[in-house]
C-alpha positions in Angstrom: 11.4 24.6 -1.4 10.0 21.1 -1.9 10.0 18.6 1.0 11.1 15.9 -1.5 13.8 15.1 -4.0 13.8 12.3 -6.6 15.8 9.2 -5.7 18.2 9.0 -8.6 19.0 5.9 -10.7 15.4 4.7 -11.4 13.2 5.1 -14.5 9.8 4.3 -13.1 6.6 4.7 -15.1 3.8 3.5 -12.7 5.2 4.8 -9.4 7.2 7.7 -8.1 10.1 7.4 -5.6 11.3 10.4 -3.5 13.3 11.0 -0.5 12.7 13.7 2.2 15.3 16.5 2.0 15.7 16.7 5.8 15.1 13.2 7.2 15.7 9.5 6.5 12.3 9.1 5.0 11.3 8.0 1.5 7.9 8.4 -0.3 6.8 5.7 -2.7 3.6 6.4 -4.5 1.3 4.7 -7.0 1.2 7.0 -10.0 -1.8 5.9 -12.1 -4.4 8.3 -10.8 -6.5 8.1 -13.9 -7.3 4.4 -13.0 -7.5 5.0 -9.2 -3.9 3.8 -8.9 -4.8 0.3 -9.9 -1.7 -1.9 -10.2 -0.6 -4.1 -13.1 2.4 -6.5 -13.2 4.7 -3.7 -14.2 3.5 -1.6 -11.3 4.2 -4.4 -8.9 7.7 -4.9 -10.4 8.5 -1.2 -9.8 7.0 -1.2 -6.3 9.1 -4.1 -5.3 12.3 -2.5 -6.6 11.7 0.8 -4.8 10.7 -0.9 -1.5 13.7 -3.2 -1.7 16.0 -0.3 -2.4 14.6 1.5 0.7 15.1 -1.7 2.7 18.8 -1.8 1.8 19.4 1.9 2.3 21.0 2.2 5.8 20.0 5.8 6.6 16.4 5.3 5.7 14.2 4.5 8.7 10.7 5.1 7.5 8.8 4.5 4.2 5.6 6.4 3.4 3.5 4.4 0.9 0.8 6.4 -0.8 -1.0 7.2 -4.0 -0.7 10.3 -6.2 -3.7 12.3 -7.3 -6.1 13.6 -8.0 -7.4 11.9 -11.1 -7.2 14.1 -14.2 -10.5 12.6 -15.3 -12.8 13.4 -12.3 -10.7 14.8 -9.5 -11.0 11.6 -7.4 -8.4 10.4 -5.0 -7.0 6.9 -4.4 -4.3 5.1 -2.5 -4.7 2.0 -4.6 -7.7 0.3 -6.0 -6.2 -3.1 -6.4 -5.4 -5.1 -9.5 -6.2 -3.6 -12.9 -9.1 -5.8 -13.9 -8.8 -4.8 -17.6 -5.7 -7.1 -18.0 -6.7 -9.9 -15.8 -7.1 -13.3 -17.4 -8.5 -16.6 -15.9 -5.0 -17.4 -14.5 -4.1 -13.9 -13.2 -2.9 -10.5 -14.1 -0.9 -10.3 -17.4 1.9 -8.1 -18.7 0.4 -5.9 -21.4 1.6 -3.2 -23.8 -1.6 -1.3 -23.5 -4.6 -0.9 -21.2 -6.8 -3.9 -22.2 -6.7 -7.6 -22.8 -6.0 -7.2 -26.5 -2.5 -6.0 -25.8 -1.5 -8.8 -23.4 2.0 -10.2 -24.1 1.8 -13.9 -24.9 5.5 -14.4 -24.1 5.3 -13.0 -20.5 3.5 -14.9 -17.8 1.7 -12.7 -15.3 1.6 -13.6 -11.6 0.1 -12.4 -8.4 3.4 -11.2 -7.1 1.7 -8.4 -5.2 2.0 -11.0 -2.4 5.8 -10.7 -2.6 5.4 -7.0 -2.1 3.2 -7.5 0.9 5.7 -10.0 2.4 8.5 -7.5 1.8 6.6 -4.7 3.6 5.8 -6.9 6.5 9.3 -8.2 7.1 11.5 -5.3 6.0 13.4 -3.8 9.0 11.9 -0.4 8.5 8.6 1.2 9.6 6.2 1.4 6.7 3.4 4.0 7.0 0.5 3.8 4.6 -0.8 7.3 3.8 -4.3 6.9 2.4 -5.5 9.9 0.4 -8.6 8.2 -1.2 -9.8 4.8 -2.1 -8.1 1.7 -0.7 -9.8 -1.2 -2.5 -9.1 -4.9 -2.9 -5.4 -5.5 -3.2 -4.9 -1.9 -2.1 -6.9 -2.6 1.0 -4.6 -5.5 1.8 -1.5 -3.3 1.2 -2.7 -0.8 3.8 -3.5 -3.7 6.3 0.0 -5.1 6.1 1.7 -1.7 6.6 2.9 -0.9 10.2 0.7 2.2 10.5 -2.1 3.8 8.5 -3.0 7.5 8.3 -6.1 8.4 6.3 -7.7 11.5 4.8 -10.8 12.5 6.6 -12.5 13.9 3.5 -11.5 11.3 0.8 -10.3 8.0 2.3 -12.6 5.1 1.6 -12.0 1.4 2.4 -13.5 -1.5 0.5 -12.5 -5.1 0.2 -13.5 -6.6 -3.1 -11.6 -9.9 -3.1 -14.9 -12.0 -2.9 -16.3 -9.9 -5.8 -13.4 -10.6 -8.2 -12.7 -14.2 -7.0 -9.3 -13.4 -5.5 -7.4 -14.4 -2.3 -4.6 -12.5 -0.7 -2.7 -15.3 0.9 -3.9 -14.2 4.3 -2.1 -10.8 4.4 -5.3 -8.7 4.2 -7.6 -11.2 5.7 -6.1 -13.2 8.6 -3.8 -10.3 9.4 -6.8 -7.9 9.3 -8.6 -10.1 11.8 -5.8 -9.5 14.3 -6.4 -5.7 13.9 -10.2 -5.4 14.0 -11.3 -8.8 15.3 -12.9 -11.8 13.6 -16.4 -10.4 13.3 -15.4 -7.1 11.7 -12.9 -8.8 9.4 -15.5 -11.2 8.1 -17.9 -8.4 7.6 -15.4 -6.4 5.6 -14.7 -9.4 3.3 -18.0 -11.2 3.1 -20.1 -8.1 2.6 -17.6 -6.0 0.7 -19.1 -2.7 1.9 -17.5 0.7 1.8 -16.2 2.3 5.0 -15.2 5.8 5.8 -11.9 6.8 7.4 -13.7 7.3 10.7 -15.3 3.9 10.6 -12.0 2.2 9.7 -10.4 4.1 12.7 -13.2 2.9 15.1 -12.7 -0.7 13.9 -8.9 -0.5 14.6 -7.4 -0.7 11.1 -6.5 3.0 10.9 -4.3 4.9 13.4 -5.2 8.4 12.6 -7.8 10.4 10.5 -6.5 13.8 9.5 -7.6 16.7 7.3 -6.8 15.9 3.7 -4.8 19.1 3.2 -2.6 18.1 6.2 -2.2 14.4 5.3 1.4 14.5 4.0 2.5 17.0 6.6 1.3 14.8 9.4 2.8 11.7 7.7 6.2 13.5 7.6 5.9 14.5 11.3 5.2 10.8 12.2 8.2 9.8 10.1 10.5 12.3 11.9 9.3 10.9 15.2 10.0 7.3 14.0 13.4 8.3 12.7 14.3 9.8 16.1 14.2 6.4 17.7 16.7 3.6 17.8 16.7 1.8 14.4 17.8 -1.4 16.0 15.0 -1.2 18.6 12.5 -0.4 15.8 13.7 -3.4 13.8 13.4 -5.8 16.8 10.0 -4.4 17.8 8.7 -5.1 14.3 10.1 -8.6 14.5 8.5 -9.2 17.9 5.1 -7.8 16.8 5.2 -10.1 13.7 5.8 -13.2 15.9 2.3 -13.3 17.2 1.1 -13.7 13.6 3.6 -16.3 12.6 2.0 -18.9 10.3 -1.1 -16.7 9.6 0.0 -15.1 6.4 1.9 -15.8 3.3 1.4 -19.5 3.4 
């Protein structure tokens, strides 16, 4: 028997949205493994809708945010590799009917509303656990940073911040907030050098809570979610509010 069931009422293309059959946990996953789960405006729209639905569902206490895989092309794994650079123009990411700039919709303005998703994750009164099965790059790296907890695959998780490579800025969510987690020197190294880090290195820095065997990743995530859901939801909500207070003014400006 599957541990998950579809959340009914949604017709998503770029993500999947499931609920645990035995606990108040939902699983929201990027579902573009062929492009390392890169996001486009449509992806971000769907992600926001699912997260906001979870936020408003009273008997959901924990959200697992992850990426589906492996890639049908090469078997690679990813949480999220950031924005899809194929449809990025000079003024941001564009809505497109296809996979390249030639299919961009002239009537629909793209925007970097991934920051709105990051803000929602940070302030929603639920515990959001990032489950990293593979690459977390650029905007995907910032998403993992803003989650409350991060669990990473020992074999496949890789962390790389590419904002300085693609001339992007995350509004402080993945940079100033990251510095609170790993310290100023490591945060600046991660951004200014743009190097790749393993799950173990990310754990030693302080931006990953646990490194687990890839085959056990989702099992461990569900165990964590059950522990979270066994606590007082009111206390969890107020704890998250209190933890956020020390970062007030750092992000989302």
